[in-house]
Each structure stands twice: as structure tokens, then as C-alpha cells.
N, C-alpha and C positions, 0 to 999 in steps of 0.2 A: 375207451381209456385214453387218458392224455399223456401226450410226451411233455416232460417238464425237466427244469435243470435243478441240481441239488440244492443251490442257493434259495430255491423258492419252496422247498420241501414243506416248510410249516404251514403254507396256505393249503395244503391238500391233506391234512391230517384226516385219516379215516377212510380215504379214497383210494382206490387202485390206480396206480400211476406206471408210467413206463419211463425208465432212465437209460441212457446210452452213454458209456464211458469206459473203463479201464480198472482192473485191479491193481491197488497199491500194496496190499497185503492181504494174506488169507491164513485162517487156521481152522482146523476142525477139532471137535470136542464131542465124540460119540455120535449121536444123532443130530448134532448142530455143526453148521458151518459159518463161520464169521468172516464177511469179506469187506475190507475197507475199500469202498469204492470211490472214485474220483472220476469227475465229468469235466474239469478245467474250471467251473464256477465254484465248486467247493467238493468236499467229501463227505461220506456218511457210512456208518457201519450198516451192512446189510446182513441180517440174520435168517439163513435158510435151515428148516426143519425137515428131516428126512420124512416125517409122516404127512406133511404138506406137499412135499414134491415128487414123493414117490422114489423107489429104490433106484430106477433107472437114471432119472434125472438128477438126483442127489448124487450118485456116483460121476455122473458126467461132470457135475459142478466141482467135485473133489478133484478134478484133472486141471483146473484152471491154475495157472501160474502167474507169477508177478509180471504186470503190465499186459496181461491178456485182454483183449477187447470183448466186450459182451454187451448185451441188453438185459436190463432186468426189469421184472414187473414185480410189484408189491404195494403194501399198504404203509404209509408213514404213520410212526406211533412216536409218542414222546419218550424219550430215553428214561429208564428207570431210575438210573444213578445221577445223572449229570443234568441239572436244572437249564432249560432253554434248549436242549440238544434234543435231536430227533434221530431214530433208526428206522431202517426198513423192513417189516416183516415180508420175506421173500416168498411170492407166488409162481413164479416162472423165471428161469434162466436160459437165455440163448447165446452161447459163446459165438464169437464171430472169427476170432483167430485166437488160438493158443499160442501164447509167445514163448519162443526158445528161452534156455536158461538166462535170465537177465544178468547182464555183467555187472551191475552196479548193486551190491549186495549191502546188508547192514554192517559189514566190516569196515574198517578203516581203509580208506583209498587215499593215495597221495594226490596233490593238485595235478600233477602232470597226466596221470591217468583220467582223472574227471574231466580236464579240459580235452585230451583227446576223445572224450566220450561226452562233449558237451550236448550234442543232439539229443543224448538221453539224460544226461545229469539235470536238464532244465525241468524234467518231471517231478524231481524231488522237492518235497513239501517247502524246505527254505528257498529254494531257487523259485518255486511258484511264487512264493510269499514277495520275494524282492521284484520279481517282474511284474507282479500285480502292483506294487508300490510304484515302480517305475510309470506304469500306465498311469496312476493317479498323479504323479508328480508333474508329468508332461501336461496333462489336461488342465492341471492347476494353473500351470505357468501361462499357457494359452488363455484360461479364462480370466484371470487376472488382467492380462493385458488387453484382451477384447474388451472388458469392462472398464479400462482407464484410457480408452481412445486409440489404441494401436491398432493397426492393420496388417495381417499377414501380407509379406513381401519377399518372395523366394529369391534368394541370390543364387548366383550359377556356382556349380561346383568346380567345373573347368573354368580356369582364369587364364589369360595371356600373360600375366607378368605377377610379380610377388612384391609386395610393398616393404618387406622387411628382410630383403635377401632371399636366396634360394637355397641355403644350407639346410632348412629343416622341411623342405617341401617335396613331395613326390612329382616327379616330371615325368612326360610321355610326348612323343611326337604327334602333332596333331595336324594330320594331313599334310597339305602343302604350306601350312601357315607357320611352320617353324614350331618350338616348343611352348608346350601347355603345362599348367600345374594343378595339382587338386588343392582346392582351397584350404586355408587354415581358419579362414572366417570370412564372413559375409560382409563385415562391417563398412568397407568402402563402397560397395554397391548400396548398402541400405542407407548411406547418407544421401543417395540420388533420390530415395523413395519420400524422403521427409519433406522435399520440395514440391513433392506431388500430394502426398496423403497426410503430411503434418507429424504423424508418429506411425513408425512402422517396426516389424520384427521379422525375423526368418528363424525357422528351426529346422536342422537337418544335421547330416554327417559332416564332419571335416577332418582333416587329416593332418597329422605332424609326424614328419620324418626324424624324429629325435630318438638317438639311442639311449633311452632311459629305461631303466629296469625296476624303477620303483613301484611300490604298491598303488601309486596314485596316476600312474601313466598308460595310456593307450595309444596307439598309432591312429586309430580310427575310432572316434568318438562323436557325440550329438552335442550341438552347442545351439543356444539360443542367444541370439543377438539382437539389441533393441537399441532404436535411434529415435530422438525426438527433437524437434523443432522448438525453439524458444525455451528450451530447458537448460538451466544453467547448474553447475556444480553441486549446489546444496538440495535442489530439487531432484537431481539424477539421483543421489543417494536416497532421498527419501522414497522415490519411487523403488528402489532395489529393496530397501527395507521393507517395505509395504508388501512387495511380492513375496519374499522369503516368509515373511510371517504369515501371508495367506496360504502358501505351501504347507507350512507346518500345521495350521489349523485343519486344512483340508485332509491332509494325510491321517491325523488323529480322527477326525470324524468318519473317514471312509474306510481306513485300513487296520481297525481295532484288531482283528483277527489275523491278519499278517503280521502286524507288530509283535503280537504274542507268540506267534509260532517262530519269529527270529529272537525272542526274548529281548527286544528292544524295550529300555527303559522309558515308558511314556511320559513319566514325570519329568526326564530330562529335555524331551522335546518342548513340554508345555511351559517350563521354565525359561526356554528361548524365545517365547512369544511375548516379549517386552522390548521396550527401545533398546537398540544396539549401542554398544560402546564405539567411542570414536577416538582415535589417536592419530596425530600427524606423523609423518615418517620419521621426523626428528625425534619426536615423544617416545615413539616405538624404540627407536635406537637407544636412547637414554634409559628407557625401562629395560631393555635387554642387558645392558651394560651394567645396570645396577645389580642384575641377577646373575653376573658372573660371565655373560657372554663377551666374546672379543670381537665382536661385529663393529665395523667402523661405520661412521657416517658417510653417507653418499653410497653405500653397499645395498644389494638387492636381500630380499629375505630367503634364508634356506628353510627347508622343512623343520629343523630342528628350532629355527627362530618362531616359526608359526605356532609351534606347540607350546613353546614358553610363553608367547605373547597371550594366549588364550588360557593359558592353566589356571584353573580356579574360576574362570568366567562361565557362567550359565549360557551366555549369548554371544552371537558372533561379534567381532570387532572390525570397524572399518579402519584401515590405514589408509590416510589420505594426505594430499600435497607432497607428492615424491620429487626426488631430484631430477631434473629433466634430462641428466646425462642417461639415465638408466632406464627411461621410459621412451615410447614411441615419439616419432616426428609431428604426429598430427594432434597431439595433446595441447589444450591451451595451457599458456603460462599463467601462473598466479600473478594477478597484478600488483599484489603486496610484495611479491619476491621473484624475480625474473629467473632463478635459478630452480624454481619449483614449477611442477605443473599441477593443474586441477584434476588430478586422477585420483582414483581410490581401488583398493582391493578389500573384498569382504572375506576375513578369515574365519572359518567355522571353528567352534569348540571342539573338546574332546580330542585334539590332535587330528582333526580330518583336513586342516589344511584350506587354501584360498578355493573359493568357490564362485567368486564374482570378480571379474575385472572391469573397470569402467573410467570414463573421464569426460571432461568437457571438450569438445574438440575444436581446433584452431579455424576460426571462420574468416580470417583476412586473409585476402589472396597474395599480397606482396610477402608477408609473413610466412605463410606457408610455402610460397615459391622459394623463398630464401633457404629454408629448412630442407626443401627437397634437393635443391642444388648442393648444399652442405653434405648430403647424404651421398651425393652422385647418383641420384635416381634417374631413370630414363623419363624426361619430361614430357616427350613426346607420347610414351605410352600411357602416361597419366594425365593428359591433358583434360580428358573428361570428367576427373576428380577435381582439376584446378577449375574448371569451369563453373563447379558449384559455388565457388567463391567469387565468381565474376557476375552471375547472373541470379541477384535477389539473395545474396547471403544473409543468414542470421545466426545469432547464437544457438548452439545445439550440443546435445550430449547424448552418450550411449555407455552401454554396458553389454558383456555377454557373460552368461552362466553355463558353466560345464555340467551337462545333465547328469552324467555318471558320477562326478564330484559331488553333486547335491544328493543323489540317491544314497550314496555311499555313507553320508552322514545321517540322513533321514533313516536308514535302515540299520545303522550300526555295523555295517559290513567292514571287514578289515581290509580287504584287497578290492580294487575297482573291477577287476576282471569278472566279478561276479555280477555286475549290475547292468551289464549289457548281454543281450543273447548270444553273440559270438565275438568273443573278444579279440582284437587284433592286436598283437604285441611284436617287440622286435624279433623273438624268437618263435612266434606261432601265428601261422595263419591257416590252420586245419582245425575243425573242420569247416 
């Protein structure tokens, strides 16, 4: 007898197999017992008949509770009513542990209760589906980058300084070396990698000590940052668009069942796999003001602005060429207007907001040095970063993707806290 996963059940039709997993639901009907069985790969209805199991084993099976662990033996058969589905005709049941009363029931639970029981909530079908899509999105990003000449280059999480001030950084004492910080981004370190490998990316947890309580903010989240030598602004946006469209296609191809569980409109995702819209920051402000917004030129975009900008658009929208005063010191200035930078934000449709931020980077030593002096940055601490502009500097660009932001859009999930196994927010660090 072979041990198999539920996802492979169709290959073993008519053969006795063994499954190892948990009870998601159970009900009895006279001499029949219906067990919704899951093993992480998928779930299946297992049907136990008293006549096949015998009275003693059938009664033992009836004692199973939600989330009890067990081993089932049985014969896969095509479902009598659902095309393409299978069920298991049970020949044997071996309970491993009968679970206590499971705290998450079918009744409505508030978010605080569910988050306090996150270690159990992740077993629920919708949470299972979101986490499976997370896995797919992660590997789709890596696959696209690997296939387009990028190399994985891991940036440190502990950093000795902060490039944009320390007000939103978590700090800690680092032995006898003074203060260290948890990284907000690997970008500056990635720029060193392009001088060796040409195109690089990192992918890992980053930290923001922002006191934000919106549905789009976490204090710990996963970021993919990429940098590429000899890539300028237009090509940088083309790489970003190609990546996101590849992710869309991959999720649609590999996560049909998961999207169905989440009731995600797959046609909406398919419609986004066409060329993205592009607007300059100036055009975006004009567009918003025409629609009643009081936003001023030179201002950053708020959440409501991002919603309005993509309203009615089936595709994400690039906002490019931002005012220099609201963007970072390392962004390259627009040669056609020194008041602007060659930066871009990618705004997802349906109100999901920004999912990418990117720019061409300043590659001239004297220019960057002047900006760092103007920002009153510690030049000694950042000499290594300035060195990149002294020894073989080239035009280069990069961008960062917030993994959870992207998953939130892919899955149609309202709150970002459901897109990471254990969300960290300003009011929660348990469990």
C-alpha cells in the first residue's frame, strides 16, 4: 500500500492507498460517516461505511473531532455528483490524536480573536488558499528575475546606519559597536552587487517602525529589491511590468482552486495582463484635481488618491517623474527637468494601492556627494556607498516590491494581515 498526497489522488483511482492528515469537518448519517480530510496538499471527502469498518472501528471513527490527526486507508473513486472530483471509500482509520474542542468554529469570530489564534486560523480554507498563493507569487518573482539575468544577492538585515533617517527604524545595541538598525530595504547594499554580478535581487524580511494602522501596513514584511547595471528609467519600468504580468499569469495557471476558494474574480486578473497605463506625476495631479481632489502639485499621493487614479482601470498605473523634493536623495534627476526625478510607483487597480517603487539611481559621484551633504548625512558611514560612484560607475536602476501588498491584490484580500503567516502590527506581536 502506498502513502500518497491528496493532490495526487486521481492517479490512484481504484487502488488502496494511505493518507495522513487531519479532520477539517465530520458528520454522520446512520451507517455512513463523512470526513472532510485535509493533508496540506488538498482535501477530499472520505466516506466510511459501518459495514466495511465493523462496529468497533466505526464507533471509534465517530469519536473524531475537528482537527484530529489520523491516518486513512481507502480506495479513491470518482465523485458521484461533482465532475473531476474524487472521494475516498474508507477501508481503515487510525486516529493519532483526538483534538480537544477546536476554538475556531463555524460561527463568526472577530479579527482580534482570529489573530490571537493565528497559529490555528492558518488551517482555515481561505487562509490555506492565501498562503498557497503567497508561495506561488514568491517563486514566480524569483523565476522571472532568474530568467532575466538577475542573481540572488542577500543584503544584511542588521545595518550600521540609516539612509533616510532613523525615525521609522527599529534600533538595538550591537555589542561594542554602538547602535544598529533593522533594515527597511536592501537597496543600497544591492547597488554594490551590480558592480560584480550586473543584475541582482534580494528577497527577505524588512522592518518599518511606522505607527500606521491602515489595512495596508505591517511593521515586518517581505520585500524583493532588484538592481540592474546599464538599465535606465524606461527599461526599469519595462522590467517591472513584465514581472507583474508574469506573476499574474503564473497565479492564474497554478492557483485556480485557491482563487476559487477565495472567490477571486479571475477575469479581473486576466484583464490586468495587458500593457499598463503610464502617467507623469504632474498628469496624475491634474487628473485627480479634475475629479474633485484638492491635492496640490508637488504633493505625495495618499491612499484615496491612489484609489481615484485607478478607478475604472483594469490595469495597474505607473506614476513616473516625481518632484525631487518628495523623493529620496539617490534618485536620478530628469535631464529634461531638474526638479523631477526618474522615479516610478506602480499602483494596483481595485483600490489596492502601491505595489512597486522604483527609480534610476544617481550615478555621478559629485552630484550624489552634494545631495548627501545637503541631507546632513554621515559621509564617513556611507563612504562605501559613495565609492560605487568612484570605481567604475555606470547608469543603473532598481525597484522594490512589497510581497504582501502584491498578494493582497492577487487574492483580493481586504487586509494585508492575512497575507503573511504571523502579522506584526503596532498593536500586535502575539503569537
